[in-house]
C-alpha atoms as one frame of an Amber mdcrd trajectory, in Angstrom:
protein
-163.305   7.560 105.271-161.730   9.868 102.736-157.971   9.915 102.094-156.213
  13.211 102.807-155.457  15.277  99.734-151.952  16.444  98.912-151.579  19.996
  97.699-149.505  21.015  94.708-147.082  22.862  97.007-146.493  19.703  99.043
-145.798  17.741  95.861-143.269  20.327  94.729-141.502  20.306  98.094-141.422
  16.511  98.057-139.939  16.429  94.539-137.371  19.098  95.426-136.266  17.292
  98.586-136.126  13.969  96.741-133.958  15.522  94.054-131.496  16.980  96.585
-131.407  13.735  98.566-130.528  11.769  95.433-128.026  14.381  94.316-126.174
  14.654  97.623-126.705  11.199  99.090-123.662   9.348 100.437-123.949   6.670
  97.757-123.549   9.289  95.027-120.696  11.017  96.830-119.127   7.595  97.387
-118.804   7.162  93.633-116.230   9.957  93.329-112.840   8.325  92.662-110.135
   9.109  95.179-106.434   9.430  94.405-106.851  10.115  90.687-105.204  13.315
  89.466-107.571  15.860  87.987-106.343  18.141  85.228-107.609  21.615  86.047
-105.045  23.529  84.019-105.104  24.613  80.390-104.750  22.074  77.595-101.173
  21.536  76.409-101.253  21.815  72.604 -97.603  20.869  72.217 -98.703  17.221
  72.264 -99.962  15.769  68.966-102.519  13.645  70.807-104.146  16.702  72.374
-104.299  18.459  68.996-106.029  15.451  67.429-108.471  14.965  70.311-109.418
  18.593  70.930-109.164  20.149  67.441-109.166  17.614  64.592-111.831  15.179
  65.839-114.416  17.883  66.690-113.901  19.495  63.270-114.421  16.118  61.569
-117.587  15.465  63.593-119.049  18.907  62.824-118.182  18.634  59.116-119.695
  15.140  58.957-122.868  16.389  60.634-123.165  19.287  58.178-122.698  16.988
  55.153-125.207  14.496  56.603-127.789  17.265  57.071-127.210  18.533  53.523
-127.644  15.014  52.127-130.868  14.517  54.110-132.184  17.887  52.950-131.370
  17.063  49.318-133.034  13.655  49.614-136.146  15.194  51.207-136.386  17.800
  48.413-136.117  15.051  45.770-138.876  13.063  47.507-141.098  16.157  47.641
-140.579  16.813  43.912-141.342  13.171  43.115-144.678  13.267  44.920
């Protein structure tokens, strides 16, 4: 006896339903913390901590990434010239 075949459409529907079940299942919704205040307003830049976290640290990370890429590019060019 031959097993029934599953069409591509049925596989897509199954994957879509599985995704929505996982996304909206009670166990996932149960993970949302209750009673914790959520900051939905604008960032207050009068605090030094907020300035450091939201302005200074991202600038340092981006500058570090740019310098790292330049160093890797320079090293790769030197290796290509050496070969």
